[in-house]
N, C-alpha and C positions, 0 to 999 in steps of 0.2 A: 475582551472581558474586563469589566470594571474592577470587580473584587471576586476572589474565590469564595464560593459558598461552602460553609463548613457545617457538618452534622455531628452532633454528639450522641454516642451510643453508650448509655450508662451514666446516670446522673447522681452517683454517690459523691463522697467527699473529694476524691481525686478527680472525678469527672468534672465537678464544678470548678475546680482550680483551672483546668484546661479551658472550660467554657468561658470563664470570666475574661481570660486573655483574648480569646478569639472574638468575644463580644465587644471589648472596649479598647484593647491595646495594640491592635494590628491594623495598619492603614490599608493593607491590600487583601484583607480577608474579612468576612462577616459571618457571624453565626446565624444559620438559617432555621434550624430545627433541632429538637432533642428527642431521643427515644429512650424509654425505660419501661420494663414490663409492669412496674408498679404505677398505676394511673395517677395516684395522688402525688408521687414523687415527680413524675413527668410534668404534671400540671404546675406543681410548685416551682420546679426548675425553670419552666418557660416564663412563669410570672416574674420570678426573681431576675431572670436574664432579659426581660422585656422583649421577648420574641413571641410571635403569634402562633407558631406551629409546634405541636408535640405529638408523639406517637407512642403507643404501647407495644408496637411490633416494629423491630428494626428494619424489616423488609419494606415497610411503607416509607421509612426514611430513605432507604436506598433507591426507591422508585421516584423520589423527588428530583426532578431535573435541574432544580436550582442548586443542588448540592454537588460539588466537585470532589470533596474530600471528607473523610470521616475520622473522628477520634474515638477509638474503641477502649472503653474503660469499664468493662464488665468483669465478673468473676472469670478466672483463667479458663475454666472448662468450656466456656463459650467462645473463646477467642478464635479458634480455628474456623468454626462454622461461620462466624460473622465476617472475618477477614476474607475468607474465600468468596463469600457471597458479595462482599463489597468490591473485590477485584473484578468479579464477573459483571458487576454493574458499572464498571469503569471508574470507580472512585479510588482516589489515592488514600493511603491508610497511615495514620499514626496510631500504633497499638501499644498500650501500656504493658509494662512488664508484670508478671512473667509472660513471655510470648505465648506459650502453650503448655500443655501437660507433658509432652514428650517430643523428642527430636523428629519423629515421623510426622507429627502434626505441623511442626515448624516447616518441614520440607514442603508439605502441601500448601501452606500459606505463601512461602517463597515462590513456588512454582506458579501458583495462581496469579500472583502479582507480576511475575516476570512475563507470563503469557499475555496478560492484559495490558502490559506496558504502563503500569501505574507504580507510583513510589510506595515503598514500605519502610517506615521508620519505627524503631522500637524505643519505648519511653525510658531510656536510661538518662534522666535529666542531669545526673551528676557530671556527665561529660560536657555539659554546657555551663557549669558553675565556674566562676572566674578563678577561684583558688585552685580547683582541679586542673583547669586549663594552664594556669601558670606553672603548677607543679609538673605537669606533663612536658611543658616547654623546657623547664630546667633539667629534667631527666634526659631529654633528647640532646640538650647541649652539653651533657656530661658534667654538670655542676657537682654532682655527688658521686662521680665515677660511674662504674657499671652497676646497674640495679641488681641487687641480690635477692632481696626479700620485700614483699608487699604484705602489710598487715592492715586489715579493715574491720571495723566493728560497727554494728548498728544495733542499738537497744531501744525499743519503743515502749512508751508508757501504757498503751491501750491494751485492753483485753481482746483476744481474738473474736472476730465475728463467728457466730455459731457454725457456719459451714466450713470454717477453716480448721476445725478440730478433726475433720475427716480427711486424712491424707489422700484418699482416693479422689477427693474433690478439689483439694487445694495444693497438694504436694508439700504442705507444711511450711514452717517458718523459713526454711532454706529458700523456698520460692517466694513467699509473700513478703518477707523482710529482707533476706540476704541476697536476693538476685542482684541488687545494686552492688553489694560487696564483691560478689563473684565477677561481675563485669569490671569493677575497678581493678581487681587483681589481674584479669586478662589484659586490660588496657595498659597498665603500667609495666607488666611483665613483658608485654609485646609477644605473647605466645598463648597457645591453647593448653589446657590442662592435660597432663600425662597421667596423673593418678590423684586420688583423693582418699583421705581417711577422716571420718567424722564420728563424733559422739554426741548424743543428745539425751535430755532428760526433762521430765515434767516436774517443776519445782513450785510453780505459782498457780497452776490450774488444776489442783488436785480433785476438784469436784467432778471433773469429767474423765478421770483416769480409768474408771471401770468401763465406761462406755467406749472410750477411745484410747485403748492402752498404748497405741503406737505414737500418740501425739507427744511432741516435745515443745517446751517453751524456752529452752536454753540449748544452744548448739555451739560446738567448736569444730571447725573444719581446717585441716591442714592439706596442702596440695603441692605437688611438684609440676613443673611446666616442661613442655617439650624442649625448650631451650636451656633447661637446667636451673631456672630460677625457682624460688620458693614462695609460698603464700600461706597466710593464716587468716581465718575468719572467726569472729566472735559475735554471736547473735543472741538476742533475747526479746521476748514478748512480755508485756505486763510488768516492765521494769518501772516501778512506781516513781522513781526520782526524776524522770523527765525523758526527753528524746536526746539520745546520745549517738552521734555518728562522727567517727574520726578515722584517719588513715595515716599510716607511716610507710614511707618508701625508704628502704635502707640500701645504701650503695657501698661501694668499696672505699669511698672517700668522704662519706657524709650521709646525712639523712634529711628527709623532708617530712614535715608534720602538717597535716591538713585537718581543719575542723575546729570548732569552738564549742564550749559547753555552756556559754552564757547567751541568753536571748537578747539582752540589752546591755549597754555600757554603764547602766546605773549601778552604783554601789552605795549601800546604806551603812553608816556607822551609828550605832545606837548607844544609849547611856550605859549599857553593860560592856562597852568596849568591844563589841562584836561587829565584824564586817559581814554583810550579806549581799549576795548578788543573784538575781533571778536565773535559774537554770533554763536551758533551752526547752521549750514546751512542745514544739511540734516540727515535723519535717516541712509543713506548709510555710513556716517562718524561715527555717534554715535555707530552703532551696527555692524561695519565692522568685528570685530573679532568674534562676536557672530554668524554671518552667517557662518563663516568658522567652528566654533565648532559644529554648528548644522549639517553641511554637514558631518563632520567626524563621528558624532554620528550616523547618518543615515546609513552610510556605515558599521560602526562597528556592528550595529544591524543586518544587513543582513549577514555579514560574520560570526558573532558569534551566530546567531540565537537567539537573545534576543529581547524583546519587546521595542519599542521606549519609551523614557522618556515622550514624548508628544503624547498622544494616540488619536484615533478617538473619544473616549468618551470626552476628553478634548475639542476637536473641536466642538463636538455636544453641550456641555453645554454652550460654548461661543455663539453659534448660537441661542440657546434657550433664552439666556439673551438678545441678540440683538433683537430678535423678540418681547420679552416681553417689552423691552425698547421702541421700536417703537409703540407698542400697547398702552403703557402708555402715550406717547406724543400725540397720536391720540385721546385717550379717556379722557385724563386728570385725570387719576386715578391710584391707586396702582394696579399692576398686580402680582398675586401670581403664582409661578411656581410649577408644580406638582412634 
């Protein structure tokens, strides 16, 4: 096999980030085709990516024998159906987060990929970011003593897509925004959640409050882990000041701080004696290199027949914590995870 053939399923913003890497930046893989139910989006993606083949039905893409692996970047509610179908078609899968709507769907996806003997990697790209990897190494070496507490925040500037307002379709911001934070807490704590307590509120999207009374655009989640460690998540949508993603890992003998709020090193001093520095504008900028490293890892796992660093189990545990967090918001009580 000269190069692995890759198919993209879902050509939105995140999908196109993945597609550009597989199109241009990987020597041992090539982007073959793209599928999106919106014909104009599928055509536009194929044109931009300079590939000849596009489909409006992902099943047609899965039937393409030139394709050995797929990247699934659709709304969460379609993940299970597509990933199971991809596995049955013998395609390896890189599935964006959130993995699915609930743990049972995750189990179906894991079982299908296991039975078909194809790789399943979940898109937690922060695990491939150089700063996160260095921080993980330092914690494992005991530089800050024993890890006690992991705090992670993600606040995004964008207003939600219309379908995200319905928690039955999206699982809310805990899934769409804070899945990365949940995975970060699990990764640095080295354990699964034992319990979570969360509060949420709608402060910035008041116009949809009557139609979607359960929607929240701001959330705080605290959690305990099975190994006794603690975690805190702070999440927000439509935070107008910029894209803000930072982590603190607190130990018995120190702390590690990950993340930056500035997009460039440029600082302007003006005649009013004011210093200004551009705030981080997008996750696409902050994690640009991490997405490329994630794609390289996926291809290496297929070619070398090794298991992905981020497994279906990792995706499932994040989904379980999302569901528990939403239940906690709804019931106003601590939710214990089995």
